[in-house]
C-alpha angles and dihedrals in degrees: 000000000000123000091252092049089049092047094048090045091052091049092052092060090071114126089225099099096199092051091047093057089048090054090050092051089048090051091051094049088048094049091048092046092232092157098171093052091044091054092052092046093048089048091067096028095063087060093059108129089229089062100049100118134086099246096053096045095044090049089049088055098041098043102034120006098048091056090067106018094118090057099058133072107288096219091047089050093053089048090053093045093048085071091050092046090048089064099045104113096205102069096195087055088050091050088051093050090056090048089057089042091058090060093050095052098038091123088073119058095198090054093052090047090053091049088054092049091049089050088049090053090052093047092049103039103033114015094037092220102152094173090055090047092048092050091052091047091049091044093054098036099083094035092057096042088053095045091102094224137035113271127195086257094063098073091048091048093051091048091054093046094049090051090049092049094048091051093050094042099242093147099179093049091045089052094051096043089046089053092048091050090053090050092055105032114019088119091059095041110103112243090228087067096050098089095051092045089048091049095050091046093049091051091048090052092055095042103038120104117236096017104129101150116058095162094112091057093044088053096047116101092226091076092061085062085079091063113116089006127113088261101049087111087076091067088059093045093052092049090050089048093048095050092043094243098162095176094051 
């Protein structure tokens, strides 16, 4: 019995019936070498609540995924492994994992870009390395602007860039990156986060140097998420600012 067969056999012994049937389906796809279907299946499977711990996800990678990672779609592989990386406690180790992954998926530009964005998030949110984050943002800026079309990486990149610019107080850069993020990823952005994002964008529009036209923000539905909240005054202020009503 191979290592993979052993591993899958062990996983199917779980008392969680739902998880057991998932493992059975994964085993069938693997045995039939249906790599595309397996990639799609694993993309949702790694988010299963029962697997959200470092040990389970790292074992899934080491005992199973790593044995066929070169056979599946590189971008799909990075998306699956982004969940694994998110649960690695040692964030320097997580960053190194992504560094090695970049080499494995180098035949696909978008997969490499996503690895870099994920590294940027680790540098910014966990390792507090603003210089490393800035370098990643600058390295990707021109590449993504010249990509010709909006890729799934664009939204994730603009979110990273906007978080960085807000932290370092570059209001106008934050405002532009924030709007570009909304242009790419508003459908994936949780409604609960809209009011805070609208508030930050509104303040950035007022504080940013060189921002003279805030029509795009005023027309965006995200601004209405401030209605009937403690910050709904900001909508009136932005309208007054936009129309040049000094007294108001």
